[in-house]
N, C-alpha and C positions, 0 to 999 in steps of 0.2 A: 424340426425333427425330420420331416420329409425331405427337405433340401439336403440335410446331412446324409440321409440314406441314399439319395440320388448321387451325391458326390462319391460316396464309398462304392456304390455299384459301378459308376463310370470308371473308377480306378481299377476295380476288379475286371471289368470288361476289357479295358485297355491292356492289362497284363495277360488276360486269357487269350486275347487275339495276337498280341505281340510276341510273347515268350515262345510258344510252340513254333511259330514261323521262323523266329531268329535261331532257335535250336536246330531246326531242319536246315536252315541256310548254312550254319556252321558245320553240320554233319555232312551235308550233301550240296556243296556249292556248285552252281552250274558252270561247267568248263567247256569252252568252245570245241575242244577236240573230242569231247564225249557227246555233245548235243548237236553241233552243226555238222551232221553226217548226211550223206546223199539220201534222197528220197525221204526227207523229213520236213514236216510243216515248219519247225523252228528255223530250218535252213532257209526256207522260202522267205519267212518274215525278216530274217537277218539280212538277206540279200536285198530285199525291197527297201529296208530301212537305209541301207547304204546308197541305194539308187536315189532315194528322196534327198539325202544329203548332197548328192550331185545335181539336184534340181530336176530330176526326171523320175518316171515310174515305168521302167522298161524290163523286159525279159533278158536273160543272159545273152540272147542274140543281138540285143540293142534295139529291138522293136518294142513299141509300147505294149503293155500287158494290162489285162483286167482279170487275171486269174485269181487274185486274192483281194478281198475287201481292203480298203486303204488305211483304216484308222489305226489298227494295231501296229503295222509297220511305221506309221507316223509317230506313234507313241515311242517306239524303239528309237526312231531317228532323233527325237528330242533328247532322249537319254544319251545316245551316242554323241550328240553335239556337245553336251556338257561333260560327259565322263569318258569319252573315247570310243572309237569304233569297236564293236564286238565285246564291249565290256558287259558281259552277261551277269556278272556279280552286281553291278549297279542296277541292272534291270530287275534282278531278283530282290534287291533291297527296296526298290520302288514298289514292287508287287507285294512285299511284306507289309508296307504301309498302306497299300491299297486294301489288303485284307483287313487291317485295323479299321480303315475308313468304312469298309463294307459292313463290318459288325455294327458300327454306330449308325450307319444308314438303315440297317435292318431294325435297330432299336427304334429309331425315330419313325420309320415308315409303319412298323407294326403298331406303334402307339397311336398313330393317326388312324390306322385301319380299325383297331379294336377299341380304342379309348381306355385301354387297361395298361397300367405300368407293369404289372406282373406278367401278362402275356408278352409284352414287348421285351422285358428282361429275359424271359425264357427263350424267346426266338433269337435274341441277340447273342446270348451265351451259346446257343446251338450253332449259330453262324461262326462264332469265334473259334469254337472247338471242333467243328465238323472236319474229320480227317481228309475228306476229298478236297475241301477248300484249302486246308493247310498245305497239302501236297502240291497244289497248283501254284503256290507262291514261288517255287523255285523252278517251275517249268516255263520255258520260253514259248508260251502259247497264249492265246487271246482271252482265255476264260476269266481270269481275275479282272481284267480290264472291262470285259463285257458285263460282268456282274455289277461293277460299279456304275456303269452307264445306265443299265436297266433299273437298278435300285434308285438311282437319282431321278429317273423318269417317274417311277412309281411314287417316290416321296413327294415330288412336286404335284403330281396328278392327284393323289389323295388329299394333300393339303389344299389344293385349289377347289376340289369338290366339297370338302368339309367347311372351308372358310368362305367359299364363293368369291375367290380372288382370281380374275382372269389372267393376271400376270404369272401366276403359278402354273396355270394350264399351258401358257406359252413356254415357260421354262421346261415343263414336262415334254412338250413337243420337240424342243431343241435336243434334249438328252435322248429321246426316243429315236430321232433322226440319226444321231451319232451312233446309237445302238445298232441301227440297220447297217450303217457303213462299217461296223465292226463284225456283226453277225447278220448276214442277209436273211437268215431264216425268220427274223422278227418281222419282216415285211408281210408275211402271211397273216400275222395277228393284227396288222394295222386296221383293216376295214372293221373288224369286230370291236376294237377299242374305240374307234371313232363313233360307232353306234352306241357304245356304252357311255361315252362322255355326253353324247346328245341326250340319252335317256335319263341320266342321273344328275345333270346340271339343273339346279333348282331355279327355273325361270320360265319366261314365256317362250313359245316356239321359235320366234325370231332370234331371241337371245341364245337359245340352245344351238341353233344352226351356226350362229356367229362364233360361239365358243368352240364347238366341235370342228368346224371346217376352217376357221381362220386362225384362232389362237392355238389350237392343237395341231391341225394338219398342215398348215402353211409352213411352219419351220421344218417339218419333216420333208415336205416336197422341195423346199429350198436346198437342203443338203443332198438328198437323194437325186433330185433333179439335176443339180450341178454336176454330180458325178456321172449321171446317165448321159448328159450332153457330152461330157468329155469322152465317155466310152463310144458314143455314136461317132464322134469326130475321128477317133483313131481306128474305127472298124469299118468305115465306109457306110455309115448311116444305120448300123444295126442297133436294135433296141436291147441294151444290156443294163438293167436297173442297178445292179451292184457289181456282180462278178460273173465270169464265165465258168466258174468252178462246178456249179451244180450238175450240168449234164454228165461230166466225168464222174462226179461222186455218185450220181444216180446209176449210171451204167456199171460202175465199180461195185455198188451195193447189190444190184441184181445178179451180176456175175458171181461175186464172191459167195453171197448167201444162198443162191440157187445151187452153186457147186456143193457147198456143205450139206444143203438139204437133200441133194441127190444121194450123197453118201448116207445120210440118215434113212432115206426111204429104201435103200437097198439097190444092188446092182441091176436087178430085173426091172426096176422102174427108172433107170438112168435116162435123163433127157438131154437133148443137145444144147447144153449151156453155151452161150457165145464164148469162144476160146480167146478171150482178150484180157484175162486177169493179170498176167505178167506185163502186158503192154500198158494197161491202165495204171498199174503200180508205179511204173517208171515215167508215166506221162506227167509232166509239170508244165511250165510255161516257157519252155526254152525257145520257141519260135515266134512268140508274140500273139496278139489278140486274134488276128485273122485265122491262124491255124488252130488256136485254142477253140474257136467257134467251129471250124470245119471238123476237127477231130472229135470234139465233144459231141457235136450233133450226130456224127456218124455212129459213134458208140451208143449214144442214147437211142438212136433209131434201132440198132440191133437189140438193145435191151427191151424196147417197147414191142418189137416184133416177137421176141421170146415170150413176153408177158401175154400178148394176144393169143399165141399158139398154146399157151399153158395156163388158161385163165383160172381154173379151179385150184391148181397147184399154187399159183401166185396169190390168190386170195388167202389161202391158208397160211402161206409163208409170210405175207404182209401182216396178218393178225398176230402171228407168232413174234414177228420183229417188233411190232408195237408193244406187245406185252413185255418183251425183253427190254425195250427202251425204258419202261416204267418198273423195272425190276431192280433188286439190289445185287444182281449177279454180274461179276466181271470175269474176264479170263486173264489170270496172272499167276503169280506164285501162290502157294496154298495159304500163307499167312496174310497176303494182301487180299485174297478172295474172302477169307474169314473176317478181316477187319472191315472190308467194304460191306459185307452182309450185316455185321453187327451194328454198324453205324447208319447205313442207309435204310435198312428195313424199318426201324422205329420211326424215322423221319417220313418215309413213304406212307406208313400206316397212319401215323398221327396227322400228317398233312392232309390226306384224303378224308380222314375222320373230321378234321376241322372244316374242310370245304363242304362236305355233306351236311355237317351240323349247321353251317350257315344257312342252308336251305330249309332245315327242319325247324329251328327255333323261331319264335316270333320276334325277329330283330331285323328290320329292314336295312339297317346299316351293314350288318354282316352278310345279308343275302346279296346285296349289290356287289360286295367284294368277292363272294363265292362265284358269282356270275363272271366277274372280271377274270378270276383265276382260270376258269374253264375257257374263256375267250382267248386267253394268252397261251394256255397249256396245249389245247387240242390242235390249233393251227400250227404250232411249233412241232408237235409230235408227227404230223403227217409226212412232211418231207423226209424226216429221218426214218420213219417206218417204211417208206418207199425206197430208201437208199441204204444208209448205214446206221443202224440203231445203236451206236456206241453210247454207253451210259455216260461217258465223258461229256458228250454234247448236251445231255440233259443237265448234268451238274453245272456246266458253263452257261446255261441259259435260264431255265425256269425252276431249278431246284430251290432257289431262294424263296420263291412263293410258297413252296411246300414247307419250308422251315418256318415261315411266318405263320402259316395256318397250324403247323404242328405246335408252335408256342401257344397259340390260342386254344387248341384242343387240350393241351396239357393243363393250361389255366382252368379250363372248364372242368376237368377231372378233379383238380385240387379244390376248386370252388364247391363242387358237389360233395366231396368228402368232408370239407369244412362244414357245410350246411347240415350234413347228416350227423356230424358230431355235436353241433349246436342243438339240433332238434332232439337228439338222443339224450343229451344232458338236461334239457328242459322238459323232457317227457312229451314232446309234441311231434307230430308227423312232419315230413319234409314239406317246406313251403311250395305252393303250387307253381309259382313263378321262379323256378330254380335256375333258369337259364341266365339271368343277369341280376338277381337280387342278392341281398346280404352285404355285410360290411366288406368282405373280401373283394366284391365286385368293384369297389372303388380303388383298389390297389393299383 
């Protein structure tokens, strides 16, 4: 009976993930003339994918570049190789199936995390039907691909911790290293996750060091180190772990958001924001890695100087940006803003309830995963809070963790309601251990 239920749910999940994405693809197919426009991230990725097919990774000037992390352009290059250059429809179809895979990865990972089928099913259905995830299927951006890599890393990490299988930790390290080469912001969470692996691997101290530093960390260092060596070779020995993008993004964020904040604070409190917004908007990688570093560092220096001169203002602004990063608010058309709020607000609320609940209940299994959620979420938040707190970046990186915990929180609410009904029908009070007891807990 349980096997039959599992098969039925898998079919439902497959259709729930596949059909909305296919419908969106039919309604809004990605067309090069609409997407590959100047000053667009998608245009950069497309250009670099074509460069990879030529056997190089260069800027339009012909000089080597490190402006964009390499993995998503490589993903596009593989699709272009088989389906034709600038075949964005083929890319979107591939990302439709990535969305389906992500829903099932969410199912399996949440089951490993919680031990509950019901919590896993709720989280997976949320991932399948989440509007922000569906919309990203037809965008030529790295978010869908990033989510798959990060989920795969979590899946093997949780499996390795629960089953005590070192090879799964090794696979987790491989996928986390690939995640960094796709979204360099994950690099900030790496030291904390290494500590987490050490603390929660069940073994002697020597074995803990071996698992955390060799099985998990070495594959990451292999991937990131190889790309860092390549970047040093093309830049005259400069240390560039993944890309040269962040100084520009940081300066852009300080300029843009300080400018708007000045408008909010009023003309009488207008401050000398660095006048580089238009320049930074048009800055890409046209001249190669050496000028990427020179220009990026120059603008970042201006931004840091502005921050030093306006410390109190920048503290308030950074806090506001961090809050916005974790909010359900976007700036778009009215219907898009309403849809984002109605879908994101419940996930954010239930996700954080789930994380906090993991610390409150007497369940060491969930407490360790709540700790991991914070260790992943907070280091990823800081770079965006200091630069550009676009909600899209949260959706493309750590939103999936919130969905997993939201599924578990909703499962807890259902479980509590079920136990209240059982106790009411039997004329007894609520069982003392209501966090994980009762027949529904085995679902």
